[in-house]
matplotlib code that plots the C-alpha trace (Angstrom):
import matplotlib.pyplot as plt

x = [-57.9, -61.7, -62.7, -65.7, -67.9, -69.5, -66.6, -66.1, -64.1, -63.1, -63.9, -62.7, -64.3, -63.1, -65.0, -63.8, -66.3, -64.9, -67.3, -67.0, -69.1, -66.9, -68.3, -72.0, -71.8, -69.6, -72.4, -74.6, -72.2, -71.9, -75.9, -76.0, -73.5, -75.5, -79.0, -77.3, -77.3, -73.6, -71.2, -69.0, -66.5, -66.1, -62.4, -60.9, -60.1, -62.2, -64.9, -64.2, -67.1, -67.4, -69.3, -69.7, -67.5, -70.3, -72.4, -69.8, -68.9, -72.4, -72.5, -69.6, -71.0, -74.2, -71.9, -70.2, -73.5, -74.9, -72.1, -73.4, -76.9, -75.9, -74.6, -70.8, -70.1, -67.0, -66.1, -63.1, -63.8, -60.9, -61.8, -59.6, -60.4, -59.0, -59.6, -58.2, -59.6, -61.1, -62.5, -61.4, -63.0, -62.2, -62.0, -59.0, -57.2, -57.7, -59.0, -55.9, -55.3, -58.7, -58.3, -54.6, -54.4, -56.2]
y = [216.3, 216.5, 217.3, 219.6, 216.9, 220.4, 221.8, 223.4, 221.6, 221.9, 219.3, 219.6, 217.4, 216.8, 214.5, 213.4, 211.8, 209.7, 211.2, 213.5, 216.3, 216.6, 220.3, 219.0, 216.3, 218.3, 220.8, 218.2, 217.4, 221.2, 221.5, 218.6, 220.9, 223.9, 222.2, 220.7, 224.3, 224.0, 227.0, 226.2, 227.7, 226.4, 226.7, 225.6, 222.1, 221.6, 222.4, 223.4, 223.0, 224.3, 222.5, 219.4, 216.8, 213.8, 216.2, 217.2, 213.7, 212.7, 215.6, 214.4, 211.0, 212.5, 214.8, 211.4, 209.7, 212.6, 212.1, 208.2, 209.5, 212.0, 209.4, 208.8, 205.0, 205.8, 208.5, 209.1, 211.4, 212.9, 214.1, 216.1, 216.9, 219.9, 219.8, 221.3, 220.3, 223.6, 223.9, 225.8, 227.8, 228.7, 232.2, 231.4, 229.7, 232.1, 235.6, 237.3, 236.3, 237.4, 240.1, 239.9, 239.5, 242.6]
z = [166.0, 165.3, 161.4, 160.9, 158.8, 157.4, 156.5, 152.9, 150.3, 146.6, 144.2, 140.5, 138.0, 134.5, 132.0, 129.2, 127.0, 124.0, 121.3, 118.3, 119.8, 122.9, 123.9, 123.4, 125.9, 128.4, 128.6, 129.6, 132.6, 133.4, 133.1, 136.2, 138.1, 137.5, 138.5, 141.6, 143.2, 144.5, 144.0, 141.1, 138.4, 135.0, 133.7, 130.4, 131.7, 134.6, 136.7, 140.4, 142.9, 146.4, 149.3, 151.2, 150.4, 150.1, 148.2, 145.6, 145.2, 144.2, 141.7, 140.1, 139.9, 138.2, 135.8, 135.0, 134.3, 132.2, 129.6, 129.1, 129.0, 126.4, 124.2, 125.1, 125.0, 127.1, 129.3, 131.8, 134.7, 136.7, 140.3, 142.4, 146.1, 148.0, 151.4, 155.0, 158.3, 158.6, 155.3, 152.2, 149.4, 145.9, 146.8, 149.2, 146.4, 143.7, 144.7, 144.5, 140.9, 139.6, 137.2, 137.2, 133.3, 132.5]

ax = plt.figure().add_subplot(projection="3d")
ax.plot(x, y, z, "-o")
ax.set_aspect("equal")
plt.show()
């Protein structure tokens, strides 16, 4: 089975900086994701990105490092990968639920 190297995947990244001002540091990580130009959605517990796997993993790494650069002495980053041999999108996964709660 051939896997399309250019397929669209989802990578969820959750940065957990060990600092007093958690949201300020998390904002720095989200700024990195935003500047990367990849499609993304911020959720209450993680940010989900959409694109090519190698690019998204690099963006996740840069978001992790941004937490350290923002003053966190320690940060734990959790990464989840949603993949399919033909590709997958955020919309395919959650589109039917958008607006479901009013």
